[in-house]
C-alpha angles and dihedrals in degrees: 000000000000091000090049092052090048090051091049092052092049090052091047089051092051094049092044091053091048092050090047096046098041118019099029095045092047091049091050091050092049091050093049092049090049091051092050092047093048090050095048098037107031106179116237095209111084093220091053091048090051093050092049090050090051091052090050090050091051091050091049091048090051090054090051093047092050091051092050091051090051092048092050096045098045120316114226087227089070093061097033104038108012142245100311093054091048092051091050087055090053090053096051097080090051092051091049087056092053099264123144098234116171134182124200113183136173107178099139120224099305130088119243119239108283096243091051090051091049095048094047091048090053090051090052092049093050094044092050091046091054092046091054093046103041115010100075092215141113098211129081135157133199123203123190119183129175123204130179094273107022148013124234125207125189127181111187129180129191094224138123096288126208144214105281093219088063089069089075099027105043109013127101125258093262094056093046092049091047095051094042090046091056092046093047094051092050093046090053087063092050093257136118135234127204132189109210116187142146125187109264095010105078133245135276125197109200126189126182117190127181116235109238127170117278092257094049093046094052094043 
């Protein structure tokens, strides 16, 4: 299973790089050329101006969509700058929508093992996805703390909360797969994942992962 997850992440990395180097860069170039054209050749006819503005908006949306795909697949920040930078990238879309989305991190000056970074990022992505879909809130916080022997991640929202047993009893297939996927990834690293929630008091997803050497972590 660990080898399968590693292979999946490598494929995600490859596709992410291709989207970044090809589709995203082309979309950025198209948008920049449209901006330059609109500035130099502003149409006099209102209908023509409106149509040009619509094309610019579509190009800009394409750039944003490509960047979101990259961030979801495997953000380059994760490999280049580390877990904290990648989490900040995940929070940006929420902030742009008016959410209060905070990150508190204390990782010291060293990078975490690559598999630990990858697994914790996937937990953050799934927890944020669930918060957006179910929590009915606009506030979320992420805490990331490193100790000598482990790293602790908590993603907490200020939403409506729920009874945790309902995740397996009453939720849909997508929710069950998402939660179990997070738990399975964390367990493969020798860690544990807990879903703490009470109706009306929000939800916290907490993962605790031991810090092994790179060789031990990757099996």
